[in-house]
C-alpha positions as CSV (number, residue, x, y, z in Angstrom):
1,M,46.5,56.4,-3.8
2,D,45.5,55.8,-7.4
3,L,46.3,52.4,-8.8
4,T,46.6,51.5,-12.5
5,G,44.1,49.0,-13.8
6,R,46.7,46.2,-13.7
7,Q,47.6,47.0,-10.1
8,K,44.0,47.2,-9.0
9,G,43.3,43.8,-10.6
10,E,46.3,42.3,-8.9
11,V,45.3,43.8,-5.5
12,E,41.8,42.4,-5.8
13,K,43.2,39.0,-6.9
14,I,45.5,38.9,-3.8
15,M,42.7,40.0,-1.5
16,A,40.4,37.2,-2.8
17,S,43.0,34.6,-2.2
18,M,43.6,35.4,1.5
19,D,42.0,35.9,4.9
20,C,43.1,39.2,6.6
21,P,42.8,39.4,10.4
22,C,42.7,43.2,10.0
23,D,39.9,43.2,7.5
24,F,42.2,44.8,4.8
25,K,42.5,48.1,6.7
26,C,45.5,49.0,4.5
27,Y,43.4,48.7,1.3
28,K,40.4,50.5,2.9
29,S,42.6,53.4,4.0
30,G,44.0,53.9,0.5
31,F,47.3,52.3,1.7
32,Q,47.7,55.1,4.3
33,N,47.1,53.0,7.4
34,M,49.5,50.1,7.2
35,C,52.4,48.5,9.0
36,K,56.0,49.5,8.2
37,A,57.7,47.2,5.7
38,E,60.1,47.5,2.8
39,Y,60.7,45.2,-0.1
40,N,64.2,43.8,-0.3
41,G,64.0,41.7,-3.5
42,L,63.4,38.4,-1.7
43,G,60.3,37.2,-3.7
44,D,57.4,36.7,-1.4
45,F,58.9,38.4,1.6
46,A,59.4,42.0,2.8
47,N,61.4,43.3,5.7
48,C,59.1,43.9,8.7
49,L,60.0,47.3,10.2
50,E,57.5,47.2,13.1
51,K,58.5,47.2,16.7
52,S,59.6,43.8,18.1
53,G,56.6,43.4,20.4
54,T,54.0,43.7,17.5
55,I,51.8,40.7,17.2
56,C,51.0,39.7,13.6
57,I,50.3,36.3,12.0
58,F,52.4,37.3,9.0
59,R,55.6,38.0,11.0
60,L,58.3,35.5,10.3
61,P,61.4,35.8,12.5
62,F,64.5,34.6,10.7
63,G,68.1,35.0,11.9
64,F,68.5,38.6,13.1
65,G,65.6,39.9,11.1
66,I,61.9,39.6,10.8
67,F,60.1,39.1,7.5
68,C,56.6,40.0,6.5
69,T,54.7,37.3,4.6
70,C,51.4,39.1,4.0
71,P,50.9,38.7,0.2
72,L,49.1,42.1,0.0
73,R,51.7,43.9,2.1
74,V,54.6,42.4,0.1
75,Y,52.9,43.4,-3.2
76,I,52.4,47.0,-1.9
77,A,56.0,47.3,-0.9
78,R,57.3,45.7,-4.1
79,E,55.1,47.4,-6.7
80,L,54.2,50.7,-5.0
81,G,57.3,51.3,-3.0
82,K,55.2,51.9,0.2
């Protein structure tokens, strides 16, 4: 996936600000190999669409749903619609 200059800069800024237990495999795969999530307009959260047994430090159960709090994944969902 091709990113604009602004998007690439933002992705690099986000990556520099966090530790990723998966070593940024989403970025390294060109955003082809990543978990399922969708942005729902809730700021720093995306809806996590992964199976309920998935283990991830960024999963945040809340009410009847699960949110993704990974800054990079949320950015990708919000800005790139992926």
